[in-house]
C-alpha positions as CSV (number, residue, x, y, z in Angstrom):
1,M,-32.7,36.4,92.4
2,F,-32.6,37.6,88.8
3,I,-35.9,38.6,87.2
4,S,-35.9,38.4,83.4
5,E,-37.6,41.0,81.3
6,E,-40.4,38.6,80.4
7,D,-41.3,38.4,84.1
8,F,-42.1,42.0,84.5
9,S,-45.8,42.9,84.5
10,F,-47.2,45.7,82.4
11,A,-47.3,48.1,85.3
12,T,-43.7,47.3,86.3
13,R,-42.5,47.9,82.8
14,A,-44.5,51.1,82.5
15,L,-43.0,52.4,85.8
16,E,-39.5,51.4,84.8
17,L,-39.8,53.2,81.4
18,A,-41.2,56.3,83.2
19,S,-38.5,56.3,85.8
20,N,-35.9,56.6,83.1
21,T,-37.7,59.5,81.4
22,V,-37.6,63.3,82.1
23,H,-40.6,64.6,84.0
24,V,-41.6,68.3,84.6
25,M,-42.1,67.4,88.3
26,E,-40.2,65.0,90.5
27,F,-41.0,61.4,89.5
28,T,-42.0,59.1,92.3
29,R,-43.4,55.6,91.8
30,M,-46.0,56.2,94.6
31,R,-47.4,59.4,93.1
32,T,-47.7,57.9,89.6
33,M,-49.3,54.7,90.8
34,E,-51.8,56.7,92.9
35,A,-52.6,58.7,89.8
36,M,-53.0,55.6,87.7
37,F,-55.2,53.9,90.2
38,S,-57.3,57.0,90.6
39,L,-58.0,56.9,86.8
40,I,-58.8,53.2,87.0
41,R,-61.3,54.0,89.7
42,K,-62.8,56.7,87.5
43,G,-63.2,54.1,84.7
44,I,-65.1,51.8,87.1
45,E,-67.3,54.8,88.2
46,N,-68.0,55.6,84.5
47,I,-69.2,52.0,83.9
48,L,-71.5,52.1,87.0
49,E,-72.9,55.5,86.0
50,Y,-73.4,54.3,82.4
51,N,-75.2,51.1,83.5
52,D,-77.5,53.1,85.9
53,N,-78.6,55.4,83.2
54,T,-79.2,53.2,80.2
55,E,-81.7,50.6,79.1
56,F,-78.9,48.4,77.8
57,P,-76.2,48.0,80.5
58,L,-72.8,46.8,79.6
59,E,-72.3,43.0,79.7
60,S,-69.3,41.4,81.3
61,G,-67.4,41.0,78.0
62,Q,-68.0,44.7,77.2
63,I,-66.8,45.7,80.6
64,K,-63.7,43.7,80.2
65,S,-63.0,45.1,76.8
66,F,-63.5,48.7,78.1
67,M,-61.5,48.2,81.3
68,T,-58.6,46.5,79.5
69,K,-58.1,49.5,77.3
70,W,-58.8,51.9,80.2
71,V,-55.9,50.4,82.2
72,L,-53.6,51.3,79.3
73,F,-55.2,54.8,79.1
74,S,-54.7,55.2,82.9
75,A,-51.0,54.3,82.7
76,V,-50.5,56.8,79.9
77,W,-52.0,59.6,81.8
78,G,-51.4,58.5,85.4
79,I,-47.8,57.5,85.1
80,G,-47.0,59.7,82.1
81,G,-49.0,62.7,83.2
82,S,-46.0,64.6,84.6
83,M,-44.1,64.4,81.3
84,N,-44.1,67.2,78.7
85,L,-46.2,66.6,75.6
86,S,-43.4,65.3,73.4
87,T,-42.0,62.9,76.1
88,R,-45.5,61.7,76.9
89,T,-46.2,61.0,73.3
90,N,-43.1,58.8,73.0
91,Y,-43.9,57.2,76.3
92,S,-47.4,56.3,75.3
93,N,-46.3,54.9,72.0
94,N,-43.7,52.8,73.7
95,L,-46.2,51.4,76.2
96,V,-47.9,49.7,73.2
97,D,-44.9,47.4,73.0
98,F,-45.5,46.1,76.6
99,T,-48.9,44.8,76.0
100,D,-51.2,42.8,73.7
101,I,-54.1,45.1,74.4
102,E,-55.9,46.2,71.3
103,T,-54.6,49.7,70.5
104,P,-55.6,52.2,67.8
105,P,-53.3,52.7,64.8
106,I,-50.3,54.8,65.7
107,S,-48.7,56.9,62.9
108,N,-46.9,60.1,62.3
109,G,-48.8,62.9,63.8
110,V,-51.2,60.6,65.7
111,S,-50.3,58.8,68.9
112,L,-52.0,56.9,71.7
113,I,-52.5,60.1,73.7
114,D,-54.7,61.4,70.9
115,Y,-57.3,58.6,71.7
116,E,-60.0,57.9,74.3
117,I,-62.1,54.8,74.9
118,R,-65.8,55.2,74.6
119,L,-68.1,53.2,76.8
120,S,-70.8,52.9,74.2
121,D,-68.7,50.7,71.9
122,Q,-65.5,50.0,74.0
123,K,-63.4,51.2,71.1
124,W,-60.6,53.7,70.7
125,H,-61.7,57.1,69.2
126,L,-59.7,60.2,68.4
127,W,-60.7,62.6,71.2
128,K,-61.0,65.4,68.7
129,E,-63.9,63.7,66.9
C-alpha cells in the first residue's frame, strides 16, 4: 500500500526529516520519540503545577493553545536535540512547514529554537527576553 505525503502525521514527518539529518549521536526513532514524549509530559506537569498555584487556573482553550505549541516545541528539542546547533536550527524551521500550528516569526538570525511558550499567555516568546 502506498502512503501519500498528505497521509503522514506531523510526528511521522518530523521523524522522517530527522532520520535524514546528521546527528551528533546515533539517531534512533525510539530514543527521539521517548525524548519528545518526555517533554510533552513535562508540559502537562507544568500546567498542573501552574493551575495548583494560581487564583486563575488555565481554561480548556488556554490549555489547548499551550499544548498545541508545546508539542511542536517538544518535537524540536526531543527529536532534534541530538543535532548540532546549525542543523537543529534548520530542522526546527522546516518543521513549521509540516503544521498549521501558530508559530512565531522566523527570520534571519531568529529561528524557532530561539522561542519558548509561556503558560501565562500561551504565546511564543524569545527565551532571551
